[in-house]
N, C-alpha and C positions, 0 to 999 in steps of 0.2 A: 504494500500500500504506500502511495506517495506521501512523504511527510509534509505536514502543514507548516506554514510560516505565519508571521504576524507583522502588523504594521510597524511595531517597535523594531523588529529585526530588519525590515525593509528600510526604515529610516536610517538605522545605524549603517547599513550597507551603503546607502546612498551617500551619507556624510563621509564615511571612510574612503569610498571610491573617489568621491569628488575631491577630497583633500589630497589623496595620492596623486590624482591626475593634475591637480592645480600645482602642487609642489614640484612634481616632475617637470611640468611645463615651465614653472618659475626657474628651476635649475637650468634647464636648457636655454631659456631666454637670458638668464644671468650670464651663462657662458658666452652666449652670442654677444651680449652687451660688453662683456669683459674684452673679448677679442676685438670688437669693433672700436671700443674706446682706446685700447692699446694701439691699434692701427692708426686711428685718427690723431690721437694725442702724440704718439711717437713720431708721426710724420711731421706734425707742426713743430714739435720740440727739436727733432733732429735737424729740420730745415733752419730753425733759428740758430741752433748751435753752429751749423755749417756756415751760415752767413756771418756769424761773429768771427769764426776762424778765418774766413775769407777777408773780412775787414782788417783783421790783425795782420794777415799776410800782405794785404794791399798797402797798409801803412808802411810796412817794412820796404815794400817794393818802391814806394815813392821816395824813400831815402837812398835808393840804389842798393838792391839786395843781390845776393849771389846764392849759389846752391847750398853753401854752408849755412847761410842765414836761414834758408827754408828749413833745413834739418834741425837747426837749433830751436826755431820757433815751434816746430812740431814736437820736439822733445820736451820743451817747456809746457806745451799744452797737454801732453800725455801725463805730466806730473800733477796736473790739477786734480784729477780723479783717477785713482788706481784702477777703477773698473772701466774707465772710458779709454778708448784707443782712437787716435786721430792719425790719418795718413793723407798725403797729398801726392797726386800723380799728374805730371805735366802731359799736355797733348803733343802730338807730332808737330803741330804748328810752332809751338814754343821751342821744342827740341831742335827744329831746323834753324831757328834764329839764335838760340842761346846755348846750344850744345845738348847732346843726348845723355840721359842717365839710364844706365842699364836696367836699374830696378823699374823705372817707368816703362821702358820698352817691353820688359817681360810681362808686366801687368796688362799693357795695352793689347799684347798678342795672345795672352793665355787666360785672362779673366773675362768670363762672359759678361759679368756685371759691369766691369770697366769699359768693355767694348760698347755695351748698350748705353752707358752713361755718356760716353764720348759722342754719342749721336744726339745728345741734348735731353735725355730722359732721366727724370729723378727716379731713383730706385729705393724702395724700402723693403728690407728683408727682416722677418721676425722668425727666429728659430725657437720652437717649443714654447712660444708665448713668453719667453723670459729674456731674450737678447735681441737687440736691434742693430742692424747694420744699414747705414744710410749712405747713398752715393749721390753727391750734389755736384752737378755739372756747372762749372764757372764759365758763363758766357761773356764774350767780349763786348764791352760797352765803348762809348765814344772816347772816354778818357784812356782806355786800354790801348787804343790804336797809336798813341804817341810812342809807346815802346815796342808794341807788337806790330811792327810795320807790315808784316806779311799776312796779317789777319784782317777780317772784316767784322762788322757788328753782328753778333749772334753766334760767331764761331766759338766752339768750346775750347778754352785755353787750358783747362785742367779739371781734375776730379778731386773733390774733398770727400774722403771716406771716414765716416764717423761711426764708431761702434760702442754701445754701452748697454747695461742691463735695464730692464723696465720695472724694477722693484718699486720705484718711487712714483710711478705714474698713477694718478687718481682719476676716478670717474667724476665728472662735474655734478653739482647739486641738481641742475635742471634735468640731467640725464637720469639721476636717481629718482627724481619726482616722476619723470615720464615713465620710468620703469615700473614704479609702483602703481601708477594710474593704469597703465596697460595691463599689469598683472591683475589689478582689481577688476577691470572690465572682463578680461579673459576668465578670471575665476568665477565671476558672476554668471557669465555666459555658460561656462561648463556646468555650474550648479543648476542653471535653468534647464539645460538639455538633459542632465541626469535626472532631475526631478520629473521633467515631462515624460521621458522615456520609461523610467522605472515606475512612477506612480500611474502612468497611463496603463502600464501592463498589470500592476498589482492593485490599483485602486480604482481608476476611472473605468477601465474595461470591465472588471468584475462588477462594479456598481451598475454599469450599463446593462450587462447581462442579467443582473438581478432585477433591475427595473423593467427590462423587456419581458422577463418571465412573469413578473407581477402584472404587467399590462396585458399579456396574453391570457392570464387567468381572469382578469377583470373583463376583457372583451368577450371571452367565451362564456362567462358567467357559470362556469363549471366548478362547483364547490368541492369536487372530489380531486381536482388537480392540485399538485403541490410543486413548489419551487425546487428544481433539481440541479441548480447551478453548483458546479464543483470546481472552485478556483484554488483550493488548498490554502485559503486565507482564514485564519482562526476567527477574525472579526466578522467576515462575510458569512462563515459557517454559523456563527452565533446568531447573527441577524436572521439567517435562513431558518434556523431552528425555531427562533421566536416567531417568525412570520408563519411558518408551517403549523406551529402550535396554535397560533391565533386562528388559522384557517380550520384546524381541527375543531376548535371551539365554535367557530362560526358555522361550520358544516353541521356540527351536532345541534346547534340551535336552529339552523336552516332546515334540517331534515328530520328533526325529532321534536316531539311534544314535550315541553318542559314539565308539565304536571305528571304525566303517566310514564314518560320515558319511551313511549311507543314512537314508531316512525309516523310522520305527518302526511297530510294530503299532498304536499309537493313531491315527496318521495314516491308516493303511490302513482301520481301523475306521470313521473318519469319512467316508472316501471311499466305502466300501461302503454307508453309510447314505443316500447319494444314490439308491440303487436304480436304477442305470442298467445296462442289459444289458452284461455284461462276461465276460471269461475270467480265471480266477485259477489260478496255479500256486503251490503251496507246495513248496519245495525243501529237503529235510533231508539234511545230510551224514551218511552212515552211520558209525556207531561213532566219532564224533568224540571222545567222552570218552576213548577209548583213546589217541588222539594226545596229548591233554592230560596223561594219566597218564604216558605214555612220554617225552614231550619237554618237558613243563612248560607252564604257562599262557602264558608269554611267547611261546613258539613257536606255541602254539595261536592266540593273538591275531594273530600275524603271518600265519598261514595264512588266518584268517577275513578279514583285510583284503585279502589277495591274491585270495581266492575272490570277495569282493564286487566287486573290480575286473574279474575274469574274467567275472562275470555281467553287469556293466554293458556290457562289450564285446560280449556275445553276445545281449542282449535286444533286442526290437524298439524299445524306448524306455527309455533308462537312467533317466529321471525316474520311471518307474513301478516301480522296484525297491525292496523294503522288507526290513529285517531284523526278523524277528518276535521271536526270542530266540536266544541262544547260537549254535547251529549250524543255525538254520532261517531261510530267506529266502522271499520271496514276490514274484511278478511279476503285476501287474494290467494287463490289456490290454483296451482298449475299441475297438480297430480292428475294422472290419467283416470278420470271419473266420468260417468254419464250424469245427466241432469237429475235423474231419479235418485241417485245416491246423494247428490247434493241437497235435494229437497229433504231427504231423511235427516241430514246433518242440520239443516236449518230448523226443522221441526224439533229435533233433540235439543238444540241450543235454546230455542224459545221455551221449551218445557223446563229446562234447568234454570233459566232466568226467573221464571215465575215461581219456582220452588225455593229459590235462594233468598236468604234474609241478609240484608246489607246493614252493617252497623252505622249508626249516626254517632252514638257515644256509648259509654259503658252500660247505659240503661235503656237506650232506645234503638230500635231496628226499624227498617222499612222494606217493603216488598216492591219490586220493580217489574214492569213488563216492557217488552221491546217489540218494535215492528221492523221487518227486514225486507229489503228489495234485492233481488238476485238477477244477475245477467251473466251471459257466457258467450264466448267467441273471442275475436281478436280486435274488434273495432267498437268504439263508443261504449266501452264497458261501464265507465263511471256515470256517464249521462243516462244510459239505459237503466242501470241499477237504481239511480236516483228517481227516474220516472216510475219504476216499479214500486219503490218505497212510497212515493207520494200517493199513488193509486191504492196501495195496500192500506195506508192510513185512512183514506177516504172510505174504502170498503170495510174498514175495521177488521182486516185480515192480519194474521200473524206474519205472513210473508206472501209475496207474489214474485213469480219469475217473469221477466220481461219477454213480451212477444210483439210482433209487428202491429197488432191491433192497438197497442198502447201508444204507438207513434201518432196515430190519428187523433187519439184523445189529447196527446201533448200538443199537436198542431192546433187543435181546437182551442186549447187553453191559451196558446200563443196568440191566436187570432183575437180572442176575447181581450187579451192584454193590450194588443196593438189598437184594437177598436176603441178601448177606453182612453189610451194615450192620444189617439187622433181626435176624439171628441173633446178631450180636455184642451188640446192645442187650438182647436177651432174656437172654443168658448173663451180661452184666455188670450186670444189674438196672437198665437204663436205660429201661424202660417204666414210666411213672409216671402217676397220675391228677392232673389239676388240677381245681379246683372253682369253678363259677360260681354266684353267689348267685341265689336265686329269692325274690322279695318278695311280700308280701300287697299287692295293689293299693290297698286302702283305707288301710292303716296305713303303707305304705312300709317295713315292717320285714321283715328277712330271716327266712324261716320254714324254708327248706330250700336244698339245693345240688344241682347236677347234676355228676356225676363224668364228666370227659372225658379221653380218652386222649391222651398225648403221648409222643414218643420223644426222649430227650436225645441230640443228635448229638455227634460228637467235639469240636466247638468249644464245646459247652454250649448250642447253640441248641435250643429246643423245637420239634419238628416235628409238625404236625397229622397225624392218621391218613389224611387224604385222599391223602397221598403214598405210603402203604405198605399200606393195609388190603386193597385188591384183590390186591396182590402176595402178602400174607400168606395170603389164601384159596387162591391158586394153589399156594403152597408148603406148605400144610397147617400153617401157623403161627398161623392165626387163632384157634383155640380156646385156644391157650396165652396169647394176649393177653387173651382174655376172662377166663380164670382169674386172671391177674395183676391185672386191674382189679377183679374182685370181691374178691379176697383183700385188696388194699391199701385198698380203700374201706371194707370192713367194719372193718379195723384202725383206720383213721383216725377213724371215727365211733363207736367203741364207748363213748367217754366224752363225746361231744358231744350237746347237746340239740336237734339238728336232724335232719330227715329228709334222705335223700339218694337221688337218682335214678341208676340204673345202666342204660346202654343195652344192649339185647340184640337181636340179629337173630333172625328165625324159624329160621335155620340153627342158632343157639345153642340155641334152645328144643327143637328136635327131635333134637339130638345127645344121645345117652344119657349120655355121659360128663359133659357140661356140666350136664345135667338133674340127675344124681346129685350133682354137686359143689355146685350151688345149694341143693338140698334139705338136704344135710349142713350147709352153712353156716347156713341158717335154723334148722335143728333145734338146733344147738349155740350159737347166738348169742342174746344178750339184747336185741339191737336190731332183731329181725325186723320189729317194728311200724313202725320208722323207715325201712324199705327200700322204695323204689319202683322197679319194673322198667319201663323205657321200651322198648316194642316199636317197632322202626323200621318204620314203616308202608310206606315206599316199596318194600319188598321183596315185599309182598303175602303173603297167607296161602293156601297150597295145602293144607297139612295142618291144617285147621281144628280137627279133633277133638283132635289132639295139643297144639295151642296152648291150647285150652279146658281140657284136662286140666292143663296147666302152670299156667294162671291159677288154677284151683281149688286146686291143691296149694300154691302160694305164699301164697294168701289164707288157707289154713288155719293158717299160721304168723303171720298178722297183716300180712304184706307187702301192698303195693298195686300196681296195674297202671296204667300210663299208655300212651296211644297217641301216639307221636312223629310229628311232621310231618303232622298231620291236615289233609287238603286235597289229598293226592296218593295214589297207589297204591290201596289198598282203602278209601278214605275214603267209606264210606256208613253211614248211620245204622242199617242193619240189623245190621251187624257190632257196633256199639256196644251195641246191646240184647242181642245173644247173648253177647258177651264179658264184659259186666258190669265195664267198666273204671272206675277211680276218677278218672282225669284224662285230659283231652284237651289235647295241646300243639299249638296251631294253627300250621300251617306258616309258617316265617319269610318265605317269598316273598310272603305276603299281608300280613304285619305290617309289613315294612320300609317300605312306601309307603302305609300305611293312612291317614295323615293327609291324603293328596291323592287316593287311588284310591277312587272311589265303589264299584266292583265289589268290592274287597277289604272295604270297610266292610259291604256288604250280605251277603257270604258269611259274614264273621265274626259279624255280628249273628245270622244264622240258626243258626250253630253254637252260639253262646252261649245263645240261647233254647231250643234243643233240649236242650243239656246241663243247663240249669237244671231242665227238666221231668224229666229222667232222673236228677237229683241227682248229676251228674258235674261236677267242678271243671274250669275251663279255665285254660290257661297260654298266655301270649303270649310268644314268643321273638323275638329280633332287635329288641328295643326299644332304639333307638340315639339317640333325641332326646326333648326335652320335648314337641314337637308329637305325636309318635307315642304317647308315654305318655298325654298328655291324651285322645287319641282312645280308647285302651284303657280308660281310666277311664270315659269317656262310654259305651262299649259294655258296661260292667260285666263285663269279664273278671276272673276271680278272682285270678290270679297273673301276675307280669310278670318277664321275664328278658332281659338284654341288656347291652351295653356302657354304656348310659346310667347303669346302677346299679353295674356292676362287671364287669371282665374276668376270665376264668378265671385262677386263681392256685394255687400249690402250698400256700400257707398259708391258714388260715381265721382271720379276725380276730374 
């Protein structure tokens, strides 16, 4: 197993490594500085010394020197410092005029440094960083030509060779300051790089991995997942253990009932999502609220815990027992049984419950009864068992097994509930229109709106009519909804500069009461010319003459007619010619995929071409993306409507 480390060890490693690197770098840079300083200072020092020697020789020369004088001066100079050595070598130009010295000739011919210096080059040689040898070429000046008549200005007349140790050379204060400044910068940079690389590896990256693991758990909302990051860091491992321990606690609370310790409804729901053929019993304690009211919640909780233990003792497998809520429990069985065996189990449990005495306190006991709903299969087990339970309570049965006939009863209950909600919405003025913009395809400007029905639910949610319109027709509430929509739409647009479309079914049109209501509104309104009635095409036209009469009547007030969802129902061109409509709204099923569906493109193009010949404007609905809109533009549809440009809203901007 790989050994773990800690941030204390990592920090120590970083500091030690950084110090070693910095000190080693400082040593190397110091050596470089030492060599550079010696070279530069030695050069300057040696040059000054050579120039002083030359000036001493030059002074003697002005008094008229000879070879012995030169030697004497050199000997005297060499006595100044026992460690310093001075030599002077004459050039060939001087030898030709004043006579050759064999020593000078040997040096000119055999010494590479002397040869190079005779060419006018200053040479500095440092051996082992301890000893300097400097060759200074003496160039002829104007004054020199008085004696050296065979020379010209710039010719090398001789070489001054100075040699001495470098022990006393010192680095300047500014160079020391510069050294430490550079050292500080380099040291800081090295620390930064070391911390960045090391802590990125051992701190930032592990934390990122840990954070990513937590984010994945959060996004998946799977309470059974645990953080498995393994970076061999003690602190990260400690955090991981704490976090996983917290998840264990959360999972326990998330999936288990705190009172009884049983698994809860959420765990049962996840089990049922596996869709394995199973049997499910929901067990509800009858009139449990009365026990709570009579004996108090503390006594009620004690009974629930005892009841849970009792069920665990009597179920086929205690691990498959769940508490759904308050006084309701469930048992999930996946054992290979038939329904008759399960009915026997339910009957046996019911009998045992009725015979059991549950303690309230040391002196009091209470008897309980329970009602059960049973379902089996792999789909909708919880919903079906709950339906069976409710029907068993109504029928005062100990238990019922769900069958398909119960679905009809449940649907009937649902219809009754929706009917009540719909009636309340009408009475409380919670049927409202919302408005979706319709734009001119060429200008992209809003030219009109469509008025769409919504019901405001008890929690403020807006419910679309698909959920209640058919039920409204069955309960003879439909025409009330139509009147509400017409009344509120006319009121909304009486001062607005837009046209507005109102949906009508053929059933609305042939209804005498609605017919009269519409005509009265048009007659008494100043915005009749801005009203468009959209006839829902999918219902078909059986009473054609009555529809045609309606169209002619509303047009006499300046209103217009649109055929909605053209492409279904009675969508044929003969109707369009007879009805003399103003707009065709192309069915959304063709528009929504028109950018990729060639058949939709072909049908839409045919409708548009025909409409143009008939002087009928076209509207494309369900325009939900730029690609769809671009295709609409290409096909020359006149108007466009959909979420790409705006969702239905109560207010008009």
